[in-house]
N, C-alpha and C positions, 0 to 999 in steps of 0.2 A: 634714523639710527637712535638708539638709546644713549642717554648720557654716559660718558665714560666713567668707569669706576677706578678709584685711585688706590684702593687697598692692594698691597702686594704681599703674597704669601709664598715664601720660598722654603723648600725643604731640600736642600742640596747637601749631599754627603759624598766625599771623595774616597774615603777609606773603606775598603770592602768589609773590614771588620766592624765598622760602625753600624752597618745595617744587617748584620747577622742576627737571626732570631735567637732569643734565649730559650734553649731547649728545655729548661726546667719549668717553663710556664706555658701552658696551652690555653688557647681560647676555646670557645664553645664548639668549634668545628674540629678540634683536635690538631689544628695547625699551630705551630709555635707562635707565641706572641712576639711581634716585631719590636724593635727598639722604639724609643720615644718619638724620634723624628718620623720614621716610616709609618708608625701606627697612626699618626695624626694626618697623614696624607689623604686618605679617603674622605674624612670629614671636612678637611680644608677644601678639597676639590668640590665636594658637594656644595659648600657655601658659595664658591665662585660660580658654579653652574646655576645655582639658585638665583644669584644676583643678576644673571644674564638670561633668565628664563624667557622663552619665546623669541629669542633672537635667531639670526642666521649666521652660522660660523663656517669658515673654510678650514679644512684639515690639510695641512701641508706635509707632504712626504719629501724625503731627500730625492735627488734627481733620478737615481736608479734604485727604486724600491726593492727591498728584499722581503722575505716572508714576515720577519719581525715587524718591520715598518707597516706593511699592509695589514697584518693582523691587529696591530695596535690601533690603527686608524679605524678599522672595522669595529673594534670594540668601543672606541670612543664615540662613534656614530650611534651605536646601540645605547650607550650610556646617556647620550645627549637627548634621546627620545623621552627619557624619564623627566626631562625638564622642558619639554616642548620646544627644543632647539633643533632647527633644520641644519643639516650639514652637507657639505660637498667636499669630497676628497680629491686633491689635485697633486700632480707631480709634473716635472718638467722634462725628464729624460725619456728613457725607454724601459720596458720590461721585456727582457729577452731570455732569462733563465727558464728552462723547460718546466721546472717545478713551480715557479712564480706564475707563469702563464696558466698552468693547470689549476693552481690555487684560485686565481681570480675567476676562471671560467666555472670550475666545479662548485665553488662556494657562492657564486653569484655576487661578487663584490663589485660595486659600482665605483670605478675610478675615472677621473677626467684628466686627460693629458693637457698640459698648459702649452699647447701649440696652436690653439685656436682662440679667437677673441672671447675673453671672459670679463664681464663687468665686475671687477673686484669691489667696487663701491657698494654692491648689494649686500656685502657681508659686514656684520657688526664687530667681528673679531676673528683672529686667526689662532689656530691650534697647531702646535708643532709636536709630532710624535716621532720618536726614534731619531731625532735630529734637533739641533739647536740653531738652525738657520744657515750655518756656514756651508752646508752641502745642498742648499736650495736657494742660492744667492739671487738668481734672477727673479724668483717669486717673491722673496723677501723685499727686494728693491721695488717691485711692482706694488706690493702691499703698502709699503711706506709712501709711495707716490699717491696711492689711492686713499691714504689716511686710515687704513685698517690696522688697529692696534693688535699686538701679540697678547693674547689672554693667558694661554696655557702652554707650558713646555714640559714634556715628559720624555726622558731619555736615560740611557744607561751608559753612554760614552763619557769620556773625560769632560769636565766642566769647561764650557766656553763662555764668552761674554758678548756674543753678537746681539742677543735679545734681552729686553727687560720686560718680563711678563708679570701679570698679576699673580700667577701661580706657577711655580717651578718645582718639579719633583725629579731630581737628577741623582741617580744612584748607580754606583759601579757594581752592577750585578750582571747575571747572565744574559738578560734580555729585557726589552721594554714590554714584551708580552707578559712577563712575570709580574710587572707592576700593574698592568691592566687586569690580570687575573685577580689580583688583590682588590682592585677597585670594584670589579664586578661582584666579588664575594661579599663585599661590605655594602655596596650601594644598589645592587640589583639582585632580585631573587630569581636566579636562573631556573628555568623550567624545561625539562627535556621534552615536554609535549609541544614546545614552541620551536618551530623550524629555525627562526632567526637566532635563538639562543644556541642551538646545536651548531649552526654554522660558525658563529663567533667562537665558541669553545674549541671547535676543530681548528680554526685558523690560529688561535692563540697557542694551541698545543704545537702546531707546526712551527710557529715563531720561536717557541722555546727550544724545540728540538734542533732547529737549524742553527740558531745563534749560540747554542752551547755545544755544538759539534756532536750531536747525538747524546747529550748529557755528560760528555767527557769533561767539559769545562763548567758543568753546572754546580751551583752552590746550593745551600740548604733551601733558600727561598725558591729557587727554580724547581726543585723536586716537589716542594709542597704545592706550588702553583700547578704543576702538571698533575699531581694527585687529585687536586680539587677539580680540575677541568676534566679529568678522566670520567667523572660521573655524568658528564653532559656532552662530550664530543662524540663524533661518529667515526669509529675506528676504520670502517670500510672506506669512507671517503678520504680519510687521512692516508690510508694505504695507497689509494689510487694516486693521490697527489705526490706522495713521497717516492713512488716507484716509477716515475717518468724516466724514459730512456734519454740518454744523451744524444744529441744530433751528430751527424757526421762532421759538421763544421766544428763543433766543440771538441770532438775526438781528435780532429786534425790539429787544433791549437794545443791540446795536451801533448800530442806527439811532437810538435815543434818545440815546446818547452822542454820535453824530455831529451830530445836530440841536441838541443842547443844550450843546455844548462852548463853553467860553470860551477864546479864544486870546490870549495876551499874552506878549510877550518870549520866544517860542519854547517856551512851556509851553502844553499843551492840557489844560484842566481840565473834566471833565464830571460833572455830577450827574444821576443817572438815576432818582431817586425810589425807589419800593418795588419790591423784587425777591423773588420766591418762593425759598425755600431750594433748590428743585430746579434753579433757574437761576443759582445763586451763581457757578458757574464761568464764566458769561458775562462777569463783571466783568473778570477779567484778559484775556479774549479781546478785549473792547472796548478795553482799554488798549493791547494789542498793535496793534490796528487803527489807533487814533488816532496812534500813534507813526510810522506810515508816511506821514503827511501831510508835504508839503514844508515845510521850515524849522521843523519841530518836533523838539526834542531830548528833551523829557520829557512824558509823558502820565500824568494821574492821573484815575481813574474811581472813583466811589463811589456807594453807595446804601444804603438800609435794607433788610436781608434779614429777611424774616419767616419765623419757624419756630415752629410750635405747641409743639414740645418744648423748644426752647432759648430761646424769647423772641426779641425783636428785637435786632439789632445793626447798627451802621453799619459797613459793610465796604467797603474800598477797595483798589485795586491801583495801583502805580506802575511805569512802564517808562521807561527812559532810555537814550539813546545817547551822552550826554555823559560823558566819562571823568572829569571833575572832580566829578561828583555821586556821592556814596556813598549809595545808597538806604537802607542800614541807618541811617546817621547822620541822614539827611534825615528819615526817618519818626520816629525816636526824638526828635529835636530838635523836630519839628513838633507831635507829638501827645502826647509825654510818657508818664507812668506812671499806673497806677491806684492806688487807696488802699493796696494791699499792696506797692507798689514794682515791679510788673511793667510793662514797656513795653507799650503798646497795639499795637505792631507792630515790624517789623524788615525786614531785607532781605539781599540778596546782590549779586553783581556784576550791574548793569543792571536789577535788579528788586526790588520790595519790596511789602509788604502791611500793612494795619492793620485792626483790628477793635475797635470801641468799643461795649460793651453799652449799650443804651438804658435798661435798668433800670426804674425806677419808672414811666416814661412808656410802657412797652412794651405793645402790644396792646390788646385789649378794646374800646375805643371805635372803632366802625367808621364813624362819620359822615365824609363827605368833608371837611367844614369842619375838623374836628379833625385828621384825617390830614394835610391840607395845611398847617395851622398848625404841626404838629409837624415836618413835613419842612422847612418854610421856616426854622425855628429852627436845626435841625441843619445844613442846607445852608449857611446864612450863617456859622455858627460854623466849619465846616470850611474854607470858602473864606477866611475871615479868617485862620485859622491858616496856611494855605498862603501867603497874601499876605504875612503877617508874616515867614515863613521866607525867601521868595524875593525880597522887596522889590518885588514887583509893585505898581504903582499904576495904577488904571484911569483912563480919561479923566475929567477933572473933579476928580480927587483932588489934594490939595496935595502 
């Protein structure tokens, strides 16, 4: 391994207004000039990558990668080739959403699931995209044990303090794909005659679309990133990926959420019981669906996800259209931290998620009576925490 570099370059902004482009000033591409912090990011990243030229890096995704995470990793891998850096993209959970599976297959994205022996000591550094380590804890711990330092963190979620990297670019904008579109614009000359460039541009476009809710939650930066990528992406491939049908299992979970939802004070809260790990991505899809109901501003859907390898965990998703609700603060305040001080969840603009390990009570006993008893206990506890946070009082309560 090369000698470790000690320089730390952090570009962290938490206020959405701080990173809004100044519309009165345009750069040579017609894109608005970014503020001073974000404008420095590509050149700072270039310096870090140049300092690590010729190394081998591992790109770490959160446990259940979405299109934004996958696209950002794909883009970082392309960017790394400019500096003769070899990369491997890894994740620890599963990819189950129909669009995510199609994205990986159609665009030829090489991902490695961390469920097989991987010699992490082969890597000189770790790159974290669309996460800050807290949602990839098993891999983070393994990297620490192997002595692999975190080099780069790029994310658009709320600032966390799990990792100390040489370079951090954390902005509260629509997607991490937006940030990587900026990097490519400044550091790589995209060429539509090169298949790899087309595939990356297509992936980043999907990442922006999905994480901004089809541009409903997009900011100025997201629109300009999408406009830039539109000159290089493949609209036909993007259409194939985005038009994937929902499976029967996903539709069944959405039905369970709809039938079992509790509506109170413009909140829609749905407990859906036990969910196979293969269908985990149906939970956020159900939350998206419940949010479309009239007079609902916030939807929360949760269930116990069963996984033979990882054990059981209570997994939930939050979606909101109410601008005064901060999903990150809502989830952290509601569900708190584990024994080691890590929050059970977090969020970004309009969306959040949480995961609480079942632990000692996980699995083994397959009797319906026991499973129902366990579910009722967790269901009641989650609802009570949500009620305490929101101040919801059901009919008959004082």
